C-alpha positions as CSV (number, residue, x, y, z in Angstrom):
1,M,139.3,105.3,76.9
2,L,138.8,104.4,80.4
3,N,138.2,100.8,81.4
4,Y,134.8,100.6,83.1
5,A,134.9,96.9,84.0
6,G,134.0,96.5,87.7
7,T,132.7,100.1,87.9
8,P,129.4,100.4,89.7
9,P,126.5,102.0,87.8
10,L,126.4,105.8,88.1
11,G,123.2,105.6,90.1
12,A,124.9,103.6,92.8
13,M,127.8,106.0,93.1
14,A,128.2,109.1,95.2
15,D,127.8,112.4,93.3
16,A,131.5,113.3,93.8
17,D,132.6,109.9,92.4
18,S,130.3,110.1,89.4
19,R,131.5,113.6,88.6
20,Q,135.1,112.4,88.9
21,L,134.4,109.6,86.5
22,I,132.7,111.9,84.0
23,A,135.5,114.4,84.3
24,A,138.1,111.8,83.6
25,E,136.2,110.6,80.5
26,L,135.9,114.2,79.3
27,R,139.7,114.7,79.8
28,S,140.3,111.5,77.9
29,L,138.1,112.6,75.0
30,I,139.9,116.0,74.9
31,A,143.3,114.3,74.8
32,R,142.2,112.1,71.9
33,I,140.9,115.0,70.0
34,E,144.2,116.9,70.5
35,I,146.1,113.9,69.2
36,S,143.8,113.8,66.1
37,M,144.4,117.5,65.6
38,R,148.2,117.0,65.7
39,L,147.9,114.2,63.2
40,I,145.9,116.4,60.8
41,D,148.4,119.3,61.3
42,A,151.2,117.0,60.5
43,A,149.4,115.7,57.3
44,M,149.0,119.3,56.2
45,S,152.5,120.4,57.0
46,P,154.3,122.6,54.4
47,E,157.2,120.1,54.1
48,D,154.7,117.4,53.0
49,M,153.0,119.7,50.5
50,A,156.4,120.8,49.2
51,A,157.4,117.2,48.6
52,D,154.1,116.6,46.8
53,D,154.7,119.6,44.6
54,M,158.1,118.4,43.6
55,D,156.7,115.0,42.5
56,V,154.1,116.8,40.4
57,E,156.7,119.0,38.8
58,D,159.0,116.1,37.9
59,D,156.1,114.2,36.2
60,S,154.8,117.3,34.4
61,A,155.3,117.9,30.7
62,I,156.1,121.5,31.5
63,A,158.7,120.8,34.3
64,G,160.5,124.0,35.3
65,S,157.6,126.2,34.4
66,S,156.8,129.0,36.9
67,E,153.1,128.8,35.9
68,L,152.5,125.3,37.3
69,V,149.4,125.1,39.4
70,V,148.8,122.2,41.8
71,L,145.2,121.6,42.9
72,D,145.0,120.0,46.3
73,D,141.6,118.6,47.0
74,V,142.7,117.0,50.4
75,T,143.7,120.1,52.3
76,P,140.1,121.6,52.4
77,R,138.8,118.4,53.9
78,Y,141.6,118.3,56.5
79,A,140.8,122.0,57.3
80,R,137.1,121.2,57.8
81,V,137.8,118.2,60.0
82,S,140.3,120.2,62.0
83,A,137.7,122.9,62.5
84,A,135.1,120.4,63.6
85,L,137.5,118.8,66.0
86,N,138.4,122.2,67.4
87,T,134.7,122.9,68.0
88,C,134.3,119.6,69.8
89,R,137.4,120.2,71.9
90,A,136.0,123.6,72.9
91,E,132.6,122.2,73.8
92,L,134.1,119.3,75.8
93,G,136.3,121.9,77.7
94,H,133.2,123.9,78.4
95,A,131.4,120.8,79.6
96,L,134.3,119.9,81.9
97,Q,134.3,123.5,83.3
98,Q,130.5,123.3,83.9
99,L,131.0,119.9,85.7
100,S,133.7,121.4,87.8
101,E,131.6,124.4,88.8
102,S,128.6,122.2,89.7
103,G,130.9,120.1,91.9
104,S,132.3,123.0,93.8
105,A,128.8,124.4,94.4
106,A,127.7,121.3,96.3
């Protein structure tokens, strides 16, 4: 996040300066969301799931069975969080675009 110490209130700033400050904050939020999305993607990566499957098979009473089913209750939550973050990222991008357009019209 940006450090706002010493920043004058938005009401005391010129419109162009306040738009730049808001745009910088929106870009910062978008970057943080993208980092979170990469972390979620890494947590759901096939290599991690394959390693988890191997652990389950080794501990199973039917090790080596081709009918082993592994229930993963974490992946759906990751998928929902990823979808929510993707929506937030799109809306922030839209807000940034609207802000940019309003600044060029002035």
